[in-house]
LOPAKE-731888 format. One line per 5 residues: their letters; for each residue y negated, x, z negated of N, C-alpha, C. Coordinates in pm, whole numbers. Layout:
N
A = Y/X/Z/Y/X/Z/Y/X/Z | ...
***
This chain:
377
MRTRY = 1908/-3146/-1392/1797/-3200/-1306/1721/-3088/-1242 | 1692/-3108/-1110/1623/-3000/-1036/1466/-3020/-1032 | 1401/-2907/-1052/1260/-2913/-1053/1206/-2837/-926 | 1096/-2887/-866/1037/-2829/-746/896/-2779/-781 | 869/-2656/-747/738/-2605/-763/681/-2567/-620
FVTRT = 555/-2581/-598/494/-2546/-473/386/-2443/-480 | 394/-2341/-399/294/-2228/-396/216/-2239/-273 | 95/-2294/-268/17/-2319/-149/-38/-2187/-99 | -34/-2163/30/-83/-2045/92/-235/-2047/87 | -292/-1916/57/-434/-1910/53/-488/-1832/174
GFEMA = -400/-1769/250/-441/-1696/368/-429/-1548/347 | -403/-1506/227/-381/-1360/206/-235/-1339/192 | -170/-1271/295/-31/-1270/314/42/-1209/192 | 2/-1086/158/67/-1021/53/61/-1082/-77 | -51/-1129/-119/-80/-1197/-246/2/-1330/-248
DVCHA = 5/-1396/-138/69/-1529/-131/218/-1519/-154 | 279/-1424/-74/423/-1415/-85/474/-1361/-222 | 390/-1270/-274/421/-1214/-414/413/-1331/-512 | 317/-1419/-488/300/-1536/-579/424/-1618/-578 | 479/-1645/-460/604/-1722/-452/723/-1656/-526
YGVAE = 736/-1528/-491/840/-1449/-555/821/-1446/-707 | 702/-1440/-751/668/-1432/-899/716/-1553/-970 | 693/-1674/-913/739/-1800/-978/889/-1792/-986 | 961/-1751/-878/1107/-1746/-884/1155/-1643/-984 | 1081/-1526/-991/1122/-1424/-1095/1112/-1469/-1233
LLQHV = 1000/-1539/-1266/985/-1591/-1392/1094/-1686/-1441 | 1125/-1781/-1346/1234/-1871/-1374/1367/-1806/-1387 | 1393/-1700/-1305/1518/-1626/-1306/1528/-1544/-1445 | 1418/-1495/-1483/1411/-1418/-1608/1436/-1505/-1735 | 1401/-1624/-1723/1430/-1718/-1841/1580/-1721/-1858
HVVLG = 1654/-1735/-1754/1799/-1735/-1762/1856/-1599/-1796 | 1795/-1492/-1762/1836/-1356/-1802/1825/-1345/-1950 | 1714/-1391/-2005/1694/-1378/-2153/1799/-1464/-2223 | 1825/-1585/-2168/1921/-1679/-2231/2068/-1637/-2211 | 2085/-1528/-2121/2219/-1481/-2096/2304/-1577/-2027
REPDP = 2256/-1643/-1915/2333/-1733/-1833/2283/-1731/-1698 | 2363/-1781/-1606/2326/-1795/-1461/2251/-1924/-1440 | 2151/-1924/-1356/2084/-2055/-1322/2172/-2147/-1246 | 2184/-2273/-1287/2273/-2376/-1220/2193/-2501/-1206 | 2150/-2547/-1085/2181/-2482/-953/2095/-2353/-939
PIEIR = 2135/-2270/-840/2060/-2141/-816/1914/-2171/-776 | 1830/-2071/-803/1693/-2081/-767/1685/-2052/-616 | 1598/-2132/-546/1591/-2118/-401/1437/-2121/-365 | 1406/-2044/-257/1266/-2050/-204/1275/-2091/-55 | 1192/-2191/-24/1193/-2239/112/1050/-2245/171
DLGHA = 1038/-2204/285/902/-2200/352/867/-2334/422 | 760/-2400/375/725/-2530/428/616/-2523/532 | 570/-2395/558/456/-2384/649/328/-2354/578 | 273/-2462/511/155/-2452/439/174/-2398/296 | 302/-2393/254/336/-2357/115/482/-2316/109
WEIGA = 513/-2259/-11/655/-2228/-43/703/-2325/-147 | 827/-2373/-129/878/-2455/-230/990/-2374/-306 | 978/-2371/-448/1068/-2305/-529/1147/-2409/-600 | 1277/-2419/-582/1357/-2519/-650/1440/-2452/-757 | 1451/-2513/-876/1525/-2449/-981/1569/-2565/-1075
ARTDI = 1661/-2533/-1160/1706/-2628/-1265/1595/-2647/-1373 | 1577/-2767/-1421/1469/-2785/-1522/1529/-2722/-1649 | 1439/-2645/-1718/1473/-2577/-1844/1360/-2593/-1942 | 1397/-2624/-2065/1297/-2634/-2165/1265/-2493/-2219 | 1129/-2459/-2210/1090/-2321/-2246/996/-2337/-2360
DPKLA = 1034/-2316/-2479/939/-2323/-2592/855/-2193/-2596 | 749/-2191/-2678/661/-2078/-2684/735/-1946/-2723 | 831/-1958/-2813/903/-1830/-2856/987/-1783/-2745 | 1053/-1862/-2660/1129/-1816/-2556/1034/-1756/-2449 | 926/-1821/-2422/830/-1772/-2327/777/-1627/-2367
ERVAK = 756/-1608/-2495/714/-1483/-2548/826/-1369/-2517 | 942/-1410/-2539/1053/-1317/-2514/1072/-1278/-2373 | 1050/-1381/-2281/1048/-1350/-2135/947/-1258/-2097 | 821/-1282/-2145/707/-1198/-2118/729/-1056/-2159 | 789/-1034/-2276/811/-900/-2334/923/-824/-2245
SITAP = 1016/-907/-2205/1127/-841/-2126/1069/-796/-1993 | 985/-867/-1932/928/-833/-1803/839/-722/-1812 | 754/-718/-1916/648/-611/-1925/686/-492/-2005 | 801/-486/-2058/846/-374/-2142/836/-238/-2066 | 878/-231/-1944/865/-101/-1869/724/-51/-1858
LANQP = 623/-139/-1867/483/-98/-1856/433/-19/-1968 | 492/-51/-2087/446/24/-2202/525/156/-2228 | 647/152/-2199/744/274/-2211/803/297/-2071 | 737/365/-1986/790/381/-1852/917/463/-1854 | 1027/410/-1800/1155/483/-1800/1155/605/-1710
ERGQD = 1238/699/-1741/1252/818/-1666/1334/778/-1532 | 1305/849/-1418/1376/820/-1300/1524/852/-1307 | 1560/963/-1364/1700/1006/-1376/1747/1073/-1245 | 1861/1136/-1256/1912/1207/-1135/1985/1119/-1037 | 2051/1012/-1093/2126/920/-1014/2037/804/-977
APPPG = 2095/681/-974/2015/561/-943/1919/537/-1054 | 1784/520/-1027/1691/488/-1130/1720/357/-1193 | 1680/340/-1323/1706/209/-1395/1605/101/-1331 | 1641/-19/-1351/1550/-130/-1294/1404/-118/-1348 | 1389/-76/-1473/1256/-69/-1532/1170/34/-1459
WFVAR = 1243/145/-1405/1167/242/-1338/1092/176/-1218 | 1160/92/-1147/1101/30/-1031/990/-65/-1059 | 1002/-132/-1173/888/-218/-1219/767/-143/-1254 | 784/-30/-1330/671/60/-1354/612/120/-1230 | 692/157/-1141/649/215/-1013/567/109/-930
GWNYL = 608/-13/-937/528/-129/-869/396/-142/-936 | 397/-139/-1065/263/-155/-1140/174/-39/-1105 | 224/80/-1094/138/202/-1064/78/187/-931 | 159/125/-840/111/109/-706/1/0/-702 | 16/-108/-770/-81/-213/-768/-216/-162/-814
YVTNQ = -207/-73/-908/-343/-10/-963/-359/132/-934 | -316/169/-802/-329/303/-758/-481/347/-740 | -569/250/-715/-705/287/-693/-787/272/-820 | -724/239/-939/-799/220/-1067/-773/339/-1156 | -870/353/-1251/-854/457/-1355/-742/419/-1457
AKDKA = -693/505/-1524/-583/484/-1628/-628/383/-1730 | -748/391/-1777/-791/292/-1874/-801/139/-1825 | -845/134/-1692/-841/5/-1629/-701/-55/-1618 | -612/39/-1579/-473/-10/-1560/-412/-53/-1697 | -451/16/-1807/-397/-13/-1937/-456/-153/-1977
TAAQR = -582/-172/-1949/-642/-294/-1986/-574/-413/-1910 | -550/-391/-1783/-482/-498/-1707/-348/-527/-1757 | -274/-424/-1802/-138/-446/-1858/-148/-534/-1985 | -246/-506/-2064/-269/-592/-2184/-297/-732/-2147 | -373/-752/-2046/-409/-890/-2004/-288/-953/-1944
LRAAL = -204/-884/-1875/-79/-944/-1819/14/-992/-1926 | 28/-910/-2036/111/-944/-2146/61/-1069/-2221 | -67/-1083/-2220/-124/-1209/-2285/-112/-1330/-2201 | -117/-1322/-2077/-116/-1428/-1986/24/-1489/-1955 | 123/-1400/-1948/257/-1444/-1906/326/-1542/-1997
PRVVH = 318/-1534/-2130/374/-1639/-2216/321/-1770/-2186 | 192/-1783/-2161/133/-1911/-2143/184/-1969/-2003 | 187/-1887/-1901/241/-1933/-1766/383/-1980/-1776 | 464/-1899/-1835/612/-1927/-1840/628/-2058/-1915 | 561/-2077/-2026/561/-2206/-2102/518/-2325/-2015
LLSER = 414/-2313/-1935/360/-2418/-1853/463/-2459/-1752 | 542/-2367/-1696/638/-2400/-1590/743/-2496/-1632 | 762/-2507/-1773/860/-2601/-1823/802/-2740/-1848 | 669/-2747/-1848/603/-2872/-1879/588/-2970/-1767 | 571/-2904/-1654/549/-2992/-1536/582/-2922/-1402
DGDVM = 621/-2990/-1304/640/-2924/-1179/524/-2959/-1076 | 559/-2939/-941/459/-2972/-839/374/-2847/-808 | 248/-2866/-773/164/-2750/-736/125/-2660/-856 | 178/-2532/-852/163/-2456/-961/13/-2419/-986 | -67/-2422/-879/-220/-2395/-892/-276/-2482/-982
ALYRT = -223/-2612/-1001/-282/-2707/-1095/-258/-2667/-1238 | -158/-2574/-1263/-134/-2532/-1393/-219/-2424/-1441 | -286/-2356/-1344/-359/-2227/-1382/-494/-2251/-1444 | -530/-2162/-1530/-668/-2159/-1582/-758/-2114/-1477 | -885/-2150/-1483/-990/-2106/-1386/-1050/-1976/-1410
EEVTT = -1028/-1915/-1523/-1070/-1781/-1553/-1028/-1683/-1453 | -1111/-1598/-1404/-1074/-1515/-1288/-1058/-1369/-1338 | -978/-1290/-1258/-962/-1154/-1283/-976/-1072/-1148 | -1022/-956/-1153/-1048/-877/-1033/-913/-842/-970 | -897/-860/-842/-771/-838/-769/-757/-697/-748
PQGLE = -648/-631/-787/-623/-484/-749/-597/-477/-602 | -653/-369/-543/-629/-341/-402/-487/-321/-369 | -408/-273/-466/-264/-262/-435/-186/-391/-417 | -242/-497/-469/-185/-637/-452/-219/-701/-325 | -348/-674/-281/-393/-728/-153/-509/-642/-101
TAGGK = -481/-576/8/-584/-484/65/-710/-555/98 | -697/-685/132/-817/-759/159/-913/-775/49 | -862/-751/-69/-949/-746/-188/-1026/-625/-212 | -997/-522/-133/-1072/-396/-151/-1222/-409/-104 | -1302/-336/-175/-1449/-332/-139/-1466/-282/-2
GSRSA = -1556/-349/67/-1593/-303/201/-1503/-355/312 | -1405/-437/268/-1305/-477/379/-1323/-622/421 | -1433/-689/365/-1444/-835/397/-1583/-864/466 | -1684/-804/423/-1821/-837/480/-1910/-720/458 | -2021/-722/542/-2122/-621/528/-2208/-645/409
ARNVY = -2253/-536/342/-2335/-550/229/-2455/-448/244 | -2543/-478/336/-2646/-382/369/-2767/-383/268 | -2778/-488/201/-2896/-497/109/-2867/-475/-41 | -2738/-445/-60/-2697/-413/-200/-2610/-298/-204 | -2594/-241/-318/-2512/-119/-333/-2369/-139/-284
AEKQW = -2301/-252/-324/-2164/-285/-303/-2148/-430/-310 | -2055/-483/-232/-2018/-623/-239/-1934/-644/-357 | -1931/-781/-400/-1860/-814/-516/-1707/-803/-497 | -1641/-763/-589/-1489/-745/-580/-1431/-881/-570 | -1323/-904/-487/-1256/-1028/-484/-1173/-1058/-613
ALPED = -1178/-1183/-652/-1111/-1221/-776/-1011/-1335/-753 | -916/-1344/-841/-810/-1448/-834/-808/-1517/-975 | -769/-1646/-980/-743/-1704/-1112/-643/-1616/-1189 | -674/-1595/-1321/-595/-1494/-1398/-439/-1526/-1397 | -407/-1655/-1409/-261/-1686/-1408/-198/-1662/-1275
LWAVA = -272/-1687/-1157/-214/-1654/-1033/-198/-1509/-1012 | -291/-1425/-1058/-286/-1284/-1059/-162/-1232/-1134 | -134/-1290/-1251/-26/-1250/-1333/101/-1276/-1269 | 116/-1394/-1215/246/-1429/-1145/272/-1347/-1025 | 165/-1330/-939/184/-1255/-818/213/-1099/-853
AVGAM = 164/-1046/-961/190/-914/-1001/337/-905/-1039 | 379/-999/-1108/527/-1001/-1144/610/-1003/-1021 | 578/-1082/-917/652/-1093/-796/643/-961/-720 | 529/-898/-715/528/-768/-646/604/-668/-710 | 607/-655/-842/688/-561/-919/842/-579/-903
AVGTF = 874/-707/-894/1013/-742/-886/1078/-724/-748 | 1007/-739/-647/1072/-742/-511/1008/-642/-410 | 890/-578/-452/819/-494/-352/891/-355/-330 | 868/-307/-210/910/-167/-178/779/-99/-154 | 757/21/-230/634/94/-221/645/229/-171
LWPRQ = 571/267/-73/578/402/-16/458/475/-60 | 485/605/-94/378/695/-133/366/800/-23 | 248/869/-24/212/952/92/324/1059/126 | 356/1054/255/448/1150/311/390/1191/448 | 466/1260/530/428/1294/662/384/1171/743
GQGNA = 264/1167/788/215/1060/870/182/939/800 | 210/918/667/195/795/594/82/802/490 | 27/687/461/-54/670/344/35/588/242 | -37/528/150/30/431/61/63/309/133 | 170/241/106/206/122/167/299/39/85
AIVPV = 285/-98/88/369/-194/18/437/-282/123 | 566/-311/98/642/-390/189/717/-504/112 | 710/-626/154/772/-737/87/824/-838/194 | 955/-864/196/1006/-960/297/961/-1105/271 | 927/-1178/373/866/-1308/361/984/-1405/368
PQQVR = 1013/-1488/269/1128/-1578/273/1110/-1696/363 | 1214/-1722/444/1214/-1842/519/1295/-1952/450 | 1413/-1919/413/1497/-1992/321/1589/-1902/251 | 1564/-1882/128/1628/-1773/50/1686/-1827/-86 | 1810/-1794/-114/1861/-1814/-244/1826/-1692/-323
YENHL = 1756/-1710/-438/1696/-1589/-501/1796/-1494/-548 | 1911/-1539/-590/2019/-1437/-634/2068/-1355/-517 | 2074/-1420/-395/2103/-1346/-276/1992/-1235/-250 | 1876/-1270/-261/1767/-1183/-240/1773/-1065/-346 | 1797/-1088/-458/1808/-984/-561/1919/-889/-526
EIRDE = 2024/-943/-473/2139/-855/-423/2093/-758/-321 | 2021/-814/-220/1968/-732/-110/1865/-631/-161 | 1779/-688/-262/1675/-589/-313/1737/-469/-377 | 1844/-493/-452/1908/-381/-517/1959/-283/-416 | 2006/-322/-301/2046/-237/-200/1923/-160/-139
TRAWG = 1815/-234/-119/1701/-170/-65/1653/-50/-145 | 1672/-56/-276/1632/52/-365/1719/175/-356 | 1830/163/-290/1917/275/-262/1913/328/-127 | 1819/274/-37/1811/317/105/1763/460/124 | 1689/506/28/1624/641/42/1498/632/133
ILCSA = 1471/743/207/1358/756/283/1360/683/409 | 1248/604/438/1235/531/560/1168/620/660 | 1166/576/794/1114/660/900/973/697/869 | 947/832/877/818/882/828/724/922/947 | 755/873/1063/661/903/1178/531/842/1158
STTTA = 530/716/1099/401/652/1066/437/540/975 | 336/479/915/348/367/822/425/252/901 | 382/223/1021/438/112/1103/586/139/1134 | 627/254/1160/769/284/1188/846/270/1064 | 790/302/943/860/278/817/884/133/804
IAHYA = 785/48/824/805/-91/811/908/-152/913 | 914/-96/1037/1009/-138/1128/1148/-88/1084 | 1157/26/1025/1291/70/971/1334/-16/853 | 1248/-56/769/1283/-153/662/1331/-287/722 | 1258/-338/821/1299/-465/883/1441/-448/945
AKLAQ = 1465/-340/1011/1603/-323/1064/1711/-320/965 | 1685/-247/863/1786/-236/748/1801/-371/683 | 1697/-449/658/1706/-576/601/1780/-671/691 | 1759/-673/824/1830/-756/910/1976/-710/926 | 2002/-588/915/2147/-540/904/2217/-597/796
RVAQR = 2157/-606/672/2228/-659/553/2245/-807/563 | 2146/-880/615/2165/-1019/638/2278/-1052/735 | 2284/-975/847/2386/-998/946/2525/-970/878 | 2538/-866/796/2661/-838/736/2712/-951/652 | 2616/-1012/583/2656/-1129/494/2682/-1258/580
EADTT = 2612/-1272/683/2633/-1380/778/2777/-1376/830 | 2824/-1254/853/2948/-1237/918/3066/-1241/816 | 3040/-1192/686/3138/-1185/586/3146/-1296/484 | 3036/-1366/457/3022/-1455/345/3007/-1600/390 | 3094/-1685/348/3076/-1827/376/2972/-1891/294
GWESR = 2884/-1962/367/2769/-2030/296/2647/-1940/264 | 2644/-1829/331/2527/-1739/306/2399/-1815/369 | 2301/-1835/289/2186/-1918/331/2049/-1859/313 | 2048/-1722/336/1914/-1658/315/1869/-1600/446 | 1751/-1624/484/1682/-1572/601/1539/-1533/566
YSAVA = 1491/-1441/644/1345/-1397/627/1271/-1419/757 | 1149/-1467/752/1074/-1493/864/991/-1367/919 | 957/-1281/824/878/-1166/859/883/-1075/741 | 817/-956/756/795/-860/645/649/-844/627 | 597/-873/520/458/-858/489/434/-719/448
YEGMS = 330/-653/493/294/-516/458/144/-491/442 | 116/-395/383/-26/-348/368/-30/-200/347 | -128/-135/402/-136/10/395/-268/57/350 | -272/170/292/-391/237/250/-388/382/291 | -496/431/338/-510/568/386/-572/659/284
RTGQR = -536/787/275/-580/880/179/-719/931/225 | -820/899/158/-960/950/186/-1027/998/64 | -1017/1127/37/-1086/1179/-80/-1009/1149/-205 | -1079/1095/-306/-1019/1076/-435/-929/942/-446 | -959/842/-371/-883/715/-389/-842/664/-254
PKPAH = -729/598/-240/-688/536/-116/-784/429/-77 | -804/406/56/-887/297/109/-810/198/189 | -848/72/208/-775/-13/280/-754/30/426 | -643/22/487/-619/73/622/-581/-47/715 | -468/-114/681/-423/-219/764/-321/-304/683
GGLFP = -289/-418/744/-193/-503/680/-162/-621/770 | -59/-698/733/-16/-806/824/129/-841/801 | 182/-904/911/325/-950/912/403/-880/1027 | 508/-821/995/606/-765/1097/703/-872/1122 | 711/-921/1249/796/-1037/1279/939/-1009/1272
MDLFN = 1025/-1106/1226/1167/-1091/1213/1232/-1184/1320 | 1164/-1244/1410/1205/-1342/1501/1319/-1291/1582 | 1300/-1168/1637/1402/-1107/1731/1532/-1084/1649 | 1518/-1035/1535/1642/-1005/1453/1715/-1143/1415 | 1640/-1241/1383/1702/-1368/1341/1776/-1438/1467
EIIAQ = 1714/-1421/1586/1777/-1478/1707/1910/-1401/1732 | 1908/-1279/1721/2028/-1195/1752/2133/-1226/1649 | 2100/-1242/1522/2203/-1281/1424/2263/-1413/1449 | 2180/-1515/1489/2224/-1650/1512/2317/-1651/1627 | 2301/-1562/1728/2382/-1562/1847/2520/-1506/1818
DPEAA = 2523/-1390/1746/2657/-1326/1724/2633/-1226/1606 | 2669/-1252/1485/2640/-1161/1370/2713/-1034/1384 | 2830/-1031/1443/2907/-900/1457/2837/-808/1550 | 2794/-859/1666/2721/-779/1766/2586/-737/1705 | 2524/-823/1625/2393/-792/1564/2410/-672/1466
IALFT = 2526/-656/1387/2542/-554/1299/2556/-418/1376 | 2627/-423/1491/2637/-301/1568/2504/-258/1627 | 2421/-359/1676/2283/-328/1733/2187/-277/1624 | 2193/-338/1510/2093/-297/1406/2130/-162/1344 | 2261/-127/1355/2306/1/1305/2246/112/1397
VWDKL = 2248/90/1523/2185/176/1619/2041/196/1589 | 1964/87/1571/1822/90/1547/1800/170/1418 | 1883/141/1317/1866/207/1189/1872/365/1209 | 1971/414/1287/1993/551/1315/1877/611/1399 | 1839/535/1503/1728/589/1585/1603/602/1513
LQVGG = 1577/508/1417/1450/516/1341/1462/624/1236 | 1582/652/1186/1602/762/1098/1575/896/1160 | 1633/913/1280/1610/1055/1345/1471/1058/1400 | 1418/938/1435/1269/941/1491/1173/984/1394 | 1210/993/1266/1116/1047/1165/1113/1198/1153
FKGME = 1202/1275/1232/1198/1412/1236/1086/1468/1324 | 1035/1582/1297/935/1642/1373/978/1667/1513 | 893/1621/1611/924/1639/1755/993/1518/1808 | 1037/1423/1725/1110/1299/1779/1041/1172/1750 | 911/1183/1714/832/1071/1678/826/963/1791
TLALS = 824/1008/1914/809/905/2021/925/810/2028 | 1046/862/1979/1160/771/1973/1141/656/1884 | 1092/690/1758/1066/590/1666/952/496/1704 | 845/551/1756/727/476/1801/760/381/1913 | 841/426/2011/877/332/2119/966/218/2075
LTEFL = 1059/248/1984/1146/145/1934/1061/36/1843 | 972/94/1768/885/8/1680/797/-88/1767 | 748/-31/1877/668/-115/1966/751/-230/2026 | 878/-198/2065/961/-304/2119/996/-406/2015 | 1028/-362/1890/1061/-460/1789/954/-553/1754
MHPTL = 823/-501/1764/710/-587/1741/678/-675/1852 | 702/-625/1981/667/-706/2100/793/-687/2200 | 889/-771/2183/1019/-751/2252/1004/-797/2404 | 925/-717/2477/913/-748/2622/999/-644/2702 | 1021/-684/2828/1103/-603/2923/1037/-463/2942
RNLER = 908/-466/2948/834/-337/2976/851/-246/2850 | 837/-300/2727/852/-215/2609/997/-164/2592 | 1091/-255/2624/1236/-214/2613/1262/-100/2724 | 1213/-114/2847/1230/-12/2944/1172/124/2895 | 1052/121/2838/982/239/2787/1074/298/2684
HWRVH = 1126/226/2590/1205/278/2478/1335/338/2530 | 1398/269/2631/1516/328/2687/1495/459/2753 | 1383/474/2824/1341/595/2888/1336/715/2792 | 1276/678/2674/1250/783/2573/1387/811/2514 | 1470/720/2490/1602/734/2436/1689/821/2527
LRFSL = 1684/788/2661/1762/862/2758/1720/1016/2763 | 1581/1030/2751/1537/1171/2761/1591/1256/2649 | 1592/1197/2528/1648/1272/2412/1803/1284/2412 | 1863/1190/2481/2012/1188/2495/2057/1294/2589 | 1980/1324/2690/2018/1421/2793/1992/1563/2759
RDESD = 1941/1588/2645/1910/1726/2601/2042/1811/2592 | 2024/1939/2598/2139/2031/2578/2215/2001/2445 | 2354/2024/2456/2434/2004/2331/2383/2082/2214 | 2328/2202/2238/2278/2290/2130/2147/2246/2069 | 2077/2162/2138/1947/2121/2096/1953/2025/1972
SKRVR = 1881/2066/1868/1887/1987/1741/1817/1852/1757 | 1737/1844/1866/1664/1710/1888/1736/1621/1985 | 1868/1654/2011/1953/1564/2096/1998/1441/2024 | 1975/1319/2086/2014/1199/2021/2162/1172/2058 | 2245/1141/1951/2382/1123/1978/2429/980/1936
TFYPE = 2330/890/1931/2346/754/1901/2319/667/2024 | 2413/578/2069/2403/507/2189/2419/354/2161 | 2362/280/2254/2369/133/2247/2509/87/2286 | 2569/-4/2205/2708/-67/2242/2681/-163/2362 | 2777/-166/2451/2755/-255/2572/2738/-398/2539
QATKG = 2831/-452/2454/2826/-595/2428/2693/-637/2354 | 2649/-556/2262/2527/-581/2188/2402/-571/2286 | 2411/-481/2380/2304/-462/2473/2295/-586/2568 | 2398/-639/2610/2396/-761/2697/2334/-877/2618 | 2378/-887/2490/2323/-990/2409/2170/-976/2388
LMTHV = 2131/-850/2370/1982/-824/2342/1900/-865/2471 | 1954/-851/2585/1874/-884/2709/1835/-1033/2712 | 1909/-1119/2651/1885/-1257/2650/1763/-1298/2570 | 1720/-1197/2481/1608/-1230/2386/1477/-1155/2437 | 1492/-1084/2544/1368/-1012/2592/1283/-1097/2688
TA = 1150/-1084/2667/1058/-1169/2741/1009/-1078/2857 | 960/-1150/2954/904/-1083/3073/782/-1001/3037
***
């Protein structure tokens, strides 16, 4: 028997999408602990006002819920070493938790981890008792929202507070916070300060996603290495291009691939003194990528590979304009932005053979013709 859960949007993009992923991750982890694959598979579908998470109905008694919670939170107590090769999965979970509480003191982060361990068994058990709107399952007790989960929750980012020392910190229902934190740790990509960047979190927004497919792509994202470092926005554009490239490859090679993303949710923090402060956040659109994939997955792979390489070299010193012009076009695919990007690309391509800043990646003819059909005036 199939169960449907609904995660209603609250208007805070990052917290909302992490909440949806968190429900899926908890349901997936139940099957991991039981040592079996979910049948039918867990799916996330965007309904506009909410996300629908569909999964097989599973009886979860309190003991099983406790085992699931311990399995998820184990890396928070004993953070695994990164290792020289591919880091273990627990390392990414711990890294995500450290990002969520990057603006908090160590004792506050430890207190939050204890609260998470206490809340998760109750939430996991509740998911087996009833379906529908998950918000109806949650307790009303609130917890302060960490700035790493939603920059809109940072002090000073919502309203003026002229007559008091500081405005009240934004709070979420404790159970919602716990589920969203699990989702962020499970699927988030977190950037730490490098050239031109502050802290940033990136999470793809599901349009219609089979969760096992998403976990497959997530594991690949963890092996991508460094994203374009010209700016935080170019890093997000690079992530979107790589994500679209993987989706296109599966569209071309896999029968019945049914996973698409509507956007990439992101939030950034700038380094100012002791602690990062809210900088920006929003949604990076995936419409252009999805349209190109739908038209011709093979041509899309070739085009996205070019964008991947251009954004990679655009992170080098002296070549930032290449990445910035491409990012502007991907965000706003107009003819003017495309012309500007091609001018920059041509300028770097015509440099002397011995010049280290010469671009040697070119647009394929067939993919370029297809791209022109998606450009607006």
